N, C-alpha and C positions, 0 to 999 in steps of 0.2 A: 596694493594691500597694505603696504607699510604706512602710507601717508593717510589712510582713512582715519587714523587717530587724530589728525589735525582737525577734522570736521567735528569730531566728538568734543574735543577740547574747546573749540570756538563756541559751539552751541552751549556747552555747559557754562562757560564763563560769561557769555552774553546774557544768558538767562539770569545768572547771579547778579550781574550789574543792574539789569532792569529791576529786579526785586529790591535791590538796595536803594534805588532811586525812588521807589514808591512806598515801601513799607519799612518802618523801623525794625531793626532786628529784635527778636523776642526769644530769650533763652539761649543765645549763642548760635553759632553756625549750624546748619542742617547736617546731620550725619550722612555722609556719602560713601562710607567705607563698608565693605562686606564683612561678615563675621570672621574671626580669626580662630583657627584650631588651637585648643589648649591641651588636649589629651586624646590618646588612642588606647583602646583596650579590646583586643591585643594590640601591641605596638605595630605600627605600619612597617612594611618592608620585611616582615618575617620570612625566614627561609626554613626549609625542612619542616614545614607545618603539616606533617603527615596526618596528625589528628587535630585539625583546626577546629576551634570552638564554633558552635552553631550561631553564636551571637557576637556582633561587633558593636562597640559603643564609641562614639566620637563626641568629644566635648568642645564647646566654643566659649568665647569670652562674653557672649551675650545670648539672650533668648533668640531662637531661630524659628522659622516656619518652613514648611514644605510646599512647593508650588509646582503643579503639573507633573508630579513625580512619575505618573504612569507613562508619560512620554519622554521625560528627561532622564530618568534613571535606567541604567542597563548594566549588564555585567559582560566581561570578556574573560573567557569564552561565555557564550550564552548558556544559561542554565535552563533545564526543562521546566522547572518551577521558579518563577522570579522571586528573589528575596523580598521580604516586606520591610519597609522603612517607616519608622514612626518617631515622633518627638518624645523625648524624655528629658524634662528640665531644660538645661542649657546644652542640649545635645541631641543627637539622633541615634536610634538603635536600628541595627540591621539584623534581621533573623534569616539565616540561610536555610533553605528547605532541602536542597539537593545534596547528594553525596559528591564530594570533590574528587577529581581525578588526580592520580599520582603524577609527580614531576611536571606540574603545570603551573605557570604563572597566571594568577587571577588579578583582575582589577574590578573594583566597584566604581562605576562611572556615574557621577551625580549630575553632570551637565550643569544646568542653572536651577536645579530644584531646591537648593538651600539658600535662604535669604534671611537677613536679620528681621526680627519680629516687628520693629517699629517703623522703619523707613522702607523695608522691602528691598534693600540692596543685595543683589544676588552674588553668590560666590561662584563665579564662572569656572568651569573646567575642573572642579575638584574631583580627585580620584584617590582611592585607597587600594594599595597594591600589596600582595603577599604571594608566596610561592610554596607549593607542596613539595618542591624538589630542592636540591642543594644550591640553586642559583635562581636569580630573577632575570628572565630574558630581557636584554637591554637594547636590542636593535630597534630602529624605527624606519618608517617610510611615510612620505608625505604625498599629497596629490590634490587635484582640483576636480570638482564634479560640476558639470553644466548640463542644462536641459538640451537635448539634441535638436529639438525643433526651434525653441525660442532663443537659445544661446545664453539664458540667464544662469547665474550662480544658483546652485541648489543647496539650501541649508538643511541641516538635520537629516541628511542622507546617511544611512549606515554603510560601512565598508566591511564586507565579510571576507576574511582571509581563510582559505582552505589549503590543507596540505596537498600540494601538487602531485605527491606520490600516489594518491588515490587514483586507481585506474578509471579512465573515462574513455568512451568511444570518441574519436577525434571530431566527428561531425555531429555528435549528439551530446550536448552538455547537460548532464543530469545531476551533477554534484550539488548544485544549489538546492535541489529538491530532496536529495537522499542523505545528505550529510549535515552535520552541525559545524559551523565555522570554529576554527581553533583560536582566532583572535578577532575582535570586533572594534571598530573605531567609528567616529561620526564626524561629519563636516560641521564647521561653525557657520555663522551667518554669511560669511564671505565665500562659502563653497569650498574652503580649504580644510583638509583634515591632516592630523598628525597621528599616525598609528604607532603606538609605543608597545614595548615588551614583546617584540618579535624575535624570532630565532634566525640563525644562519641556515636557512633552508629555502626551498622553492615553494612559492605560493601561487594559487589561482585566486584572483581578487575580483570581487563584484561589488558594485554600488547599488544599494536598494533604497528606494523611497517607500518606506513602510506606511502606506496611507491608512491601513486599518489597525496599526499598532499591535500586531500579533507576533512579531519577531520571526516572520518567515516571508518568503516571496510568493505572492499570489498573482498568477497571470490574470491580466484584465483589470486588476485593482491597483497593484503597485507598479512602479517604474523600476527599470533595471538597466545597468550598464556594466560592461566587462572589458577587461584587457584582452587583447588578441594573443598575448604570450604570458608565460609565467614570469614572476619576478623573485629575486632574492634580495632582501634588504641589504645584505652585506656587499652586494655588487652595485648598489645604486649610487654610491659615492656620497660626498658631503652635501649639505644644503644649508642655506641660511634659515635660522629659526629664532624667533624672538617672542616675547610676551607683549601683547598689545595692552599697554597699561590703561588705556581709556576704555577699551571694550572688556578688558579683564580676562582674556583667554590667550592661549598660546597659538601662534600662527607661523607660517613658514612659506618659503618658496616651494611650489609643487615639483615633485619628481615624476608623477604619473598623471594621467588625464583620462577621465571617464565622461562619456556622454550617455545620459539615461534616457530611456524611451519607454513608451507603453506598448506592450505586445498585444496583439489580438489573440484572445484565448482560443485554444483549440476545442471546438465543440462538436459533438456528434449531431448529425443532421436529424431534425425531427420537426413536425408541424406542432409547435407549442400551443398556439391559440388561434381561434377563429372567432370573429365577432361581427356584429352587424349594427354599427352605430346609427345608421340612417336607412330609410326605405330603399334607397338606390345604391347603398354602399356596403361592401363587405371587406374586412381587413383580415389578412392571413399573416401570421407571425411565425417565422421559422427560427430554429435554434442556431443555425450556422449560416454564413453568407452563401450567396449564389446557389440556391436550391435548384436541382434538376427536376423540372416538372414535365412529365410526359403528356398527361391529359388533365383537363379541368373543365367540368361541364355542370350545368344546372338545368333541372327539369323545366321544360316549357320555355327556355330562353335560348335563342340561337347564339352560337359561339361568337359570331361577329358583332353581337350586341353587348359583349362584355369588354370593357376598356380597362386595361391594366395600367396602374400608376405605381412606380417603385418609389418608396418613401425613404429608403436608405441607400447609401453608396454600394453596399454589399448585396442589395436586393433581397435581404432577409425579411423585410416587411413590405407587403404590397397591398395596395388599395384597389379593389375591383369596383368599377362603376357600371351600372346597368342602364343601357340606352333603351328603356322600356317605359311606356306610359304608366303613370301611377296606378291606374285602375287594373293594370295587368300584373302588377308586382304583388305576389302573395305575401301574406303575413308570415308564413313559414316557407322559407326557401330551402329546397333540398338539392344537393349536388354531390359530386364525387371528384376526388383528386387522386392522381397516381403520381408519385414522386420517388426519387431514389434516396434510401437511407441505409446506414450500415447495419448489418446483422451482428450477432454475438461475436463473430470472428473478425469483424471490421470490413467485410466485403459489402460493397454497395449493391443493394437489391431493390427491385421495383416494389413499392408498397402502395396499396390502395386504401383509401379512407373515405367513409361517407361523411357528408356535411349536412348539418341541420341548423339553420340560422333563423331565429325568430325576431321579428320587429313589430312593435305595436306603438301606435301614437300615444304618447303620454301627455296628458293635459297639464300644463303648468298652472300654478295658482293664479297668475295674472290672466291666463286664457280662460280659466274657470270663472273668474269674476266678470270678464268681458262677455262670456256666453250667458251667464245669469242676468247681466244687465240687458243684453239683447232680448232675452226671453221676457223680461218684465216690460220692456218698451213695446215688444210685439203684442203682448196681452193687452196693454193699455190702448194701443192703436185699434185693436179688434173691438174693444169695448166701445170705442168712440165711432166704430164703423168706418175707420180710415184704413187706407192701404199702407202697410208697413214697408218702409225702405231701409234695409239693413245698412249700417255704416260701411264705407269702403275700407277694405282690409289692406294693410301694407303688402306690397309686392314681395313674395318670398324669394324672388330672384336676387342672388347676392353677387355683387361685383364691386370692385374698387378701382377707380381711375386716378392715377397720380398725375394730374394735369392742372393744378391750381397755382396761381401766382407766377412762379418761374419754373422752367423746365431745364434740367441739365441735358445738354445735347448728347452726351455720352450714354446716358441712361434712357433718353427719349421718353416715351409715354408708356409705362407699364400698366397693364390691366390685369388684376387678379380676380378670378372667378371662384365662387364657393364650390360649384360643381363643374365637371368638364363640359365643354360645348360639343354639340352635335351639328350645329348649323350656324353659319355667319353670313349675313347679307351685307358684304362690305361696300356695296354700291350705295347703301344708305348711311354711310359714315362720311362726313364732310370735314375736311381740314382746309381752312382758308386763312389768308392774311386779311387784316382789317385796317385798310388805309384810312387816314383822317378824312380824305375826300374820295368819293367814288365808291363803286361797288366792291364787295369782297372778291378776292382773287383766289381761285382754287389752287391748292398745293398738292402735288402728287405725293403719295405715301405708300408704305407697305405695312401689312399686318402680319407679323411673324410669331409663331408659337415658340416659346422657350424650350430648348432641347432638354433642359433638366427638370422642367415642371410643366406638365401637360395642362395645368389650369392657369398658366400665366402666358399672356400674349403681350407683344410690344409693337407700338406704332412708331415707325421710323420715317424720317423725312429729311430733305436737305435744308436744315435749319439755318436761319439768318438772324443774327443778334439784333438787327435794327427793326425787325418786323413785330407787329402785334398779331397774335394768332387766336383763332377760335376753333375749337373742336366740337362738332355736333354729332351726336349718336341718336338716331331715331328710335322710337319705341319698337320693340320686337326684332331688332337687328340680331341679337344673340338668342339662341335657344339651347338650353342645357339638357342633360340626360333625363331630367324629371319633366321635360316639356315646358318649363318655365321660360318666360320671356322678359327681357329687360324693359324698364321705363326709359323714357327719353332723357338725354343728358346734354348739357351744354357747358363748356368751360372756356374761359378766356385766359390767356397766359402769354408770357414773354420768355425768351431764351436767356439763360444766365450769361452774363458778360464774361468773356474769357479774361478780360483785364482785371476782374475781381478775384482771380485765382492765380496760383503759381504754376509754373511749368518746369518739369524735370526733363532734360535731354540727356539720356543715358546711352553712352557708346559702349557696347559690349565687345570685348576682345576674348573670344572663346579659346579654350585649351586646344581645340581642333575645329575644323570647319563643320563637323557633324555633331559636335557636343551640344547638348540641350540643357537649358536652365529654366528655372521659374524665378521671376523677379517680382517681388512684392514691395510696394510702398506702404509702410505701416505708420501708425502713430509713433511718438517718440519712444514709448515703452516696448514697442513691438507686439502689442496685443491685438490691436484692431487693424484689419487690412483696409487701406484706402483705395489702392489700385493694384491690379495683378495682371501680369502678362506671362502666358505659358509658351512652351516651345520656342524659347528665346535662343537664338544662335548669334553668331558674330554679325554686328550691324548696329544701326542707330535706332533707338526707340524713344519716342516722345510721349511723356505722360502729362497730359493737359488736365486742367480743372482740379488741381491739387489745392485743398484749403491751406491758407497761409498759416505758418507756424512751424513747429519742429516735427520732423518726420525721420524715420529710419528706413533703410533699404535692406531687405532680407533676400538672399539669393540661395536657391537650392540647386545642387548639382543633380539634375534629373537623369541618373544613369540609364534607366530603362525607357526614358522618353514617354512615360505615361501621363505626364502633365500633373502629377501630384507627388507630394513628399511621401516616401515609403519608410515605414518604421522598420526596426530590426527584428531579429529572432534570436533568442538565447539558445534554444536547443539546436538550431542550425549554425550557431556562432556567426551570424550575419549582422554586421553593424548597420545602423540606420543610414539613410542617405544623408550626405553631409550638407549642413546648412550654415551659412556664415552671414554676418552683417557687414556691410560696407563701412569702412572707417576712413576718415579723411587723414590728412597729413599729421594731425595732432593725435590720432588714435581715437577720436570721439566718434561713436556711431550715430550721433544725432546730427541731422542736416537741417539748417534753418532755411526755409523757403519763404519768399515774399510774393505778394500778389503783383501781377503785371510785371513779373520778372522771371527770366529763364535761368535756371541753375544747371550748369553743365557738369556731368560726372562721367568718369571713365571707370568701367568695371573690367579690370585685367584679371581674368579668371585664373591665369597661371599663378598670379600672386595671391589672389583671394583663396584659391584652393590648392596652394602649395602644400607639400607634405607637412603634417603637424609635428612640430618638435617642442620639447619641453621648454627650450630657450624662447621660442616664439610665444608660447603661452605665458611665460613669466613676463616677457616684454609687454604683451598685450594687457595683462592684468595691471602692470605698473602704469602703463599709459592711461588706462581707463581710470585708475584711482587718481592719477595726477590731474586728468581732465576734470574729474568730478570736484576735486578740491579747488582747482582754479576757478571753475564756474561758481562754486559756492562763495568763494572770496569776492569775486566780481559782483555777484548779486548782493552780498552783504555790504560791500562798499557803497553801492548805489542806495541801499536802504538807509545806511548811516548818514550819507550825504543828504538825502531827502528829509530825514528826521531833523538834522541840524538846520536845514533851510526852513522847515516849518516852525522851528522854535517852540516846540511843545513843552520843553523843559527849561528851567532856569539856567542862566549862564554857568553858574557853578556846577550844576548837575551835568550840563553838557560836557564841560571840561573833564569832570571826574569820570563820567561814563566813557568818554573817548579814550582817556588814559587807561582805564581799566581794560577795555577791549584790546587796545594796542598791546598792553602788557601781556594779556592772555595769548594773543597771537605769537608774540615773541617767545613766550615760555613754551608754547606748543611746538614751535619750530625747533627750539633747542632740544626739547624732549625727543622729538622724532629723529633729529640728527644723531643724538647719542645712541638711540636704539639701532639705527641703520648701521652705524659704525661697529 
């Protein structure tokens, strides 16, 4: 965190040098300084302000503007009604709406909402503090907030400090819903917060990502993190804290660590909606996951003709498909469902509900034009005494075969169908190799349905990279629930060459023989999953066909062995399953992989999932910052060398630019060194 200033300095100076080489200065150097406070009314730091004025005015040395104040400005403690902030000349005016509490230290936190009017230079971390008691609380606590699943730093997360003396049931945490925090802080862009004006007392602390900006925690909308125990700032000890001169805000080494996660909201079960988007399809939407359905029936349709497709992991949305000829499907479909839902006392009772679902064919504008065109052509043919032959209509059977050009042998050949199938004549599907000389050679294959998607099938075979393949699907091989049949299809393809991809050989050393993990190879940022392996235990795992480039390896400690990452629960005080990224010897989570090359990695789960300590977090943050700075400087050196080779600038300009950048780098290092000491 300390060395991130180096990057900011380099970028700023490099940009300045480029501008100097291209454009003559006009009107002197650009203003890069934030506004400076010149006056307070009332004075900042007042004590015994038992009758504090309803208005605060703060003056600056230049005209200022307010930016994104609804998100940036907040108070500590939170007020029921947020103060209003407005521009008045060369200053801002704050009108306080609420009655202030006695013996309380207040701070007005402006974040980055104040900036100069001309250049928009923000005044980061500006705060106005006063107390309605005889003293201003002066203790502080620092910490780091990360996303529990992604591992990324979380910026602009609120930290809510509650008086731990407030009684709460040990296994049911309701304080965040029923109380207002006594102190509030917020993380900076690096995920680190510095909570000031705390007392010598025990606090329960929560990190809240307030996505809807309403200053409270909303389950299902916001993210939350919490400490397993209470803290007293007086017992945390000392920490290194400094002002990042390039970013413009105060930062520190963290003393606490939060992992924020999204909770699944607790919802009362109910059948919220039922709809019929197609002749053969009905969708049922429930309010809560895993509905308990006793009976589900439709008039005139046998139960074994109704195919269920669950569209969500919690099975709260299901699609019903009817294996019935179109002529037998009524426009109005009547049925009945019996499922369990809570009564007014919260007891689950069996509830019946009638279903009435209407579907009618709606003619599109294009279909209307086509019909009118056919009617005119038919009338003209009849006038001439000719037999009218209607044009052939496109086959409504919808399916997509991913077998063009090159096929990835791990994915094989997936086939996606618009409607579920009721019949497959696999004997009329042919997979052959196509030798340059001689007849095609049949290849044995299997056609398997995807266990997660009933409308997705996969053709698998013992693929050979050296062969040319042809897939032939005859007309009418597939029949769906609407009685529609496919057109014939033929596709020629080859198998992707393993040498065109990278290979990761990952040796897993589990914490115990039975311990299970989820190992994901992701893009460098950790956002997109390239490959995933579940139920991983001690052993060697080979990940083939990884695209060349930078990747990361994310590991989840799958404590319950269900093959997925489980979020936490605030009310049950259950932390989310732990997820970590593999980091190499330098601490960099990014792994560079090359095509036709195997990269060997050892995942020692005892080390990766060792107990989390603040010292480890501090070291990891520092290593990550050092690695980022080092990578930036390497890339910049390459760019500078390439620019000099291309000779795009005059010799004098090259020398001046190089000296300018070198001077900037030296100055940045000196600046950082003095800050660290």
